[in-house]
C-alpha positions in Angstrom: 94.1 -46.5 -82.0 94.4 -48.8 -79.0 95.0 -46.9 -75.8 97.8 -47.5 -73.3 101.0 -49.5 -73.1 101.0 -53.2 -73.8 101.6 -53.9 -70.1 98.7 -51.6 -69.0 96.3 -53.0 -71.6 97.2 -56.6 -70.6 96.7 -55.8 -66.9 93.3 -54.2 -67.6 92.1 -57.1 -69.6 93.3 -59.7 -67.1 91.5 -57.8 -64.4 88.3 -57.5 -66.5 88.3 -61.2 -67.6 89.6 -62.7 -64.4 86.5 -64.7 -63.5 85.5 -65.7 -67.1 85.7 -69.3 -68.3 87.7 -70.1 -71.4 84.9 -70.1 -73.9 83.7 -66.7 -72.6 87.2 -65.3 -72.7 87.4 -66.3 -76.4 83.8 -65.2 -77.2 84.4 -61.7 -75.8 88.0 -61.3 -76.9 87.3 -61.6 -80.6 84.9 -58.7 -80.3 86.6 -56.6 -77.7 87.6 -53.1 -79.1 90.6 -53.1 -76.7 92.1 -56.0 -78.5 91.5 -54.8 -82.0 92.1 -57.2 -84.9 92.5 -60.8 -83.7 93.6 -64.1 -85.3 94.1 -67.6 -83.9 97.5 -69.2 -84.5 97.2 -73.0 -84.5 99.7 -75.8 -85.0 96.8 -78.3 -85.4 98.8 -80.3 -82.9 97.8 -82.7 -80.1 95.4 -80.4 -78.2 94.8 -77.7 -80.9 91.3 -79.0 -81.7 89.9 -77.7 -78.5 90.5 -74.0 -79.4 89.6 -74.7 -83.0 86.3 -76.1 -81.9 85.6 -73.1 -79.7 86.4 -70.7 -82.6 84.1 -72.7 -84.9 81.3 -72.1 -82.4 81.8 -68.4 -81.5 83.5 -67.1 -84.7 83.9 -69.6 -87.5 85.2 -66.9 -89.9 88.0 -65.8 -87.6 91.4 -65.9 -89.3 93.2 -69.2 -88.4 96.9 -69.0 -89.2 98.5 -72.5 -89.7 102.2 -72.4 -90.1 103.4 -75.2 -92.4 107.1 -75.3 -91.7 107.5 -77.8 -94.6 108.9 -80.2 -92.0 105.7 -81.3 -90.4 104.6 -84.9 -90.0 102.3 -86.0 -92.9 99.8 -86.9 -90.2 99.6 -83.2 -89.1 99.0 -82.0 -92.6 96.2 -84.6 -93.1 94.8 -83.7 -89.7 94.7 -80.0 -90.5 92.6 -80.6 -93.5 90.3 -83.0 -91.6 89.7 -80.7 -88.7 89.1 -77.6 -90.8 86.5 -79.4 -92.9 84.8 -81.1 -89.9 84.5 -77.9 -87.9 83.5 -75.7 -90.8 86.4 -73.2 -90.3 86.1 -70.9 -93.2 89.2 -68.7 -93.0 92.2 -71.1 -92.5 95.4 -69.4 -93.9 98.4 -71.7 -94.5 101.6 -69.8 -93.8 105.0 -70.8 -95.2 108.5 -69.4 -95.5 109.1 -68.3 -99.1 110.9 -70.6 -101.5 113.6 -68.0 -101.9 114.3 -67.8 -98.1 114.4 -71.6 -97.8 116.8 -71.8 -100.8 119.0 -69.1 -99.2 119.2 -70.3 -95.7 118.4 -74.0 -95.7 118.8 -75.4 -99.2 119.5 -79.0 -98.2 117.0 -79.1 -95.3 119.6 -79.7 -92.6 119.6 -76.4 -90.7 117.7 -78.0 -87.8 120.6 -80.4 -87.2 123.1 -77.8 -86.1 121.0 -74.7 -85.3 117.4 -75.3 -84.1 116.8 -71.7 -83.3 117.8 -70.5 -86.8 115.5 -73.2 -88.3 112.6 -72.2 -86.1 113.2 -68.6 -87.0 113.4 -69.3 -90.8 110.4 -71.7 -91.0 108.1 -70.4 -88.2 108.9 -67.1 -86.6 109.6 -65.0 -89.6 106.6 -66.2 -91.6 104.4 -65.9 -88.6 105.6 -62.3 -87.9 104.7 -61.4 -91.5 101.3 -63.0 -91.2 100.6 -61.3 -87.9 101.6 -57.9 -89.1 97.9 -57.1 -89.8 96.7 -58.0 -86.4 96.7 -56.4 -83.0 96.4 -59.6 -81.0 96.6 -63.4 -81.5 95.1 -66.4 -79.7 97.3 -69.2 -78.5 96.6 -72.6 -77.0 99.3 -72.4 -74.3 98.5 -73.6 -70.8 100.1 -73.3 -67.4 100.2 -77.1 -66.9 102.6 -77.4 -69.8 105.4 -76.0 -67.5 108.5 -74.2 -68.4 107.9 -70.6 -69.3 104.2 -71.2 -69.2 103.6 -71.8 -65.4 102.5 -68.3 -64.6 100.6 -67.7 -67.8 97.7 -65.2 -67.8 94.7 -64.8 -70.2 96.4 -61.8 -71.7 100.1 -61.1 -72.1 102.1 -58.4 -73.9 104.2 -59.3 -76.9 106.5 -56.3 -77.6 106.6 -54.2 -79.5 103.0 -53.9 -80.5 100.8 -57.0 -79.9 98.9 -58.9 -77.2 98.6 -62.6 -76.8 95.3 -64.2 -75.7 95.5 -67.5 -73.9 92.0 -68.6 -73.2 93.1 -72.1 -71.9 95.8 -70.7 -69.6 94.2 -72.0 -66.4 93.0 -75.4 -67.8 94.3 -78.7 -66.4 95.3 -81.6 -68.7 92.1 -83.3 -67.6 90.0 -80.3 -68.8 91.4 -80.7 -72.2 90.7 -84.4 -72.4 87.2 -83.9 -71.0 86.4 -81.2 -73.6 87.5 -83.5 -76.5 85.4 -86.4 -75.2 82.3 -84.3 -74.5 82.4 -82.7 -78.0 83.5 -85.9 -79.8 86.5 -84.1 -81.4 88.9 -85.9 -83.7 92.4 -86.7 -82.2 95.7 -86.1 -83.8 96.7 -89.7 -84.9 100.2 -89.3 -83.5 98.9 -88.9 -79.9 98.1 -92.6 -79.8 101.7 -93.3 -80.8 103.2 -91.6 -77.9 103.4 -88.0 -79.1 101.6 -85.7 -76.5 103.2 -82.6 -78.0 103.8 -82.4 -81.7 106.0 -80.1 -83.7 108.2 -80.7 -86.7 109.1 -84.3 -87.6 112.9 -84.0 -87.2 112.7 -82.4 -83.8 109.8 -84.3 -82.2 110.1 -87.8 -80.6 107.8 -90.0 -78.6 107.5 -89.5 -74.9 107.9 -92.3 -72.4 105.4 -92.9 -69.5 106.2 -90.5 -66.7 108.1 -88.0 -68.8 107.0 -84.4 -69.2 104.6 -84.1 -72.1 107.0 -81.8 -73.9 110.1 -83.9 -73.3 109.9 -85.1 -76.9 110.4 -81.6 -78.3 114.0 -80.8 -79.2 115.1 -83.8 -77.0 118.7 -83.7 -75.8 118.9 -79.9 -75.9 118.0 -77.1 -73.5 115.5 -75.7 -76.0 111.9 -75.9 -74.8 110.2 -73.3 -77.0 110.4 -72.1 -80.5 109.8 -68.6 -78.9 112.2 -66.2 -80.6 110.5 -62.8 -80.6 111.1 -59.6 -82.5 111.8 -56.5 -80.5 112.9 -53.4 -82.3 113.9 -55.6 -85.3 116.1 -57.8 -83.2 115.5 -61.5 -82.4 115.8 -62.2 -78.7 115.3 -65.3 -76.6 112.6 -64.9 -73.9 114.2 -66.1 -70.7 112.7 -68.2 -68.0 109.7 -66.4 -66.5 108.7 -64.7 -69.7 110.3 -61.3 -69.0 111.5 -59.6 -72.1 115.0 -58.0 -71.6 115.2 -54.2 -71.9 
């Protein structure tokens, strides 16, 4: 049994880990009794290889949950296989919505055209919630420099009703990410060179022009910036700017 509320546990962990570097946060977190059962959730996107490499060094058998929305770029699927093999990740679990749910809610594959939130919910959030049901905490690659709801990100944050998120790269700069990739000779997602600094599903991701925010190509033309619909008490709720969950 993990002691304390989510907020108090996150506060204790942030205080304890405050002066640790990213690799040490990850190394200690996967074994910390206060965090319980931990998994990494990875999109195998533009910068994902950094955390995946760190995991391959400190805990290669850690569960890595990869959500295949069945609308990903073919390049992402090929990159996922390449990186998993190259880094020796031994516990990659491919997560998908069930065929029955897809047939019921998006039989012709057009849901994203008129309700992006519902599409993300069907193809990403619900399958991920099911996959994470056996874990007490999960590792993300989110960083403050990505802006939006991420600007005040800490190493640990509560995810009501019952989990914590671990963000080892929260304080990294964009240059830190690039330096780590170069220093460790890590393979790049092939779409980055084609102008995609942030990569999601193919229908909802477009190239980014020089000078634009790196996430400008995600859900371009809408106010949506995150696929972040969270489950609280069985309800789906949008997390507002600042990351505070409504009561």
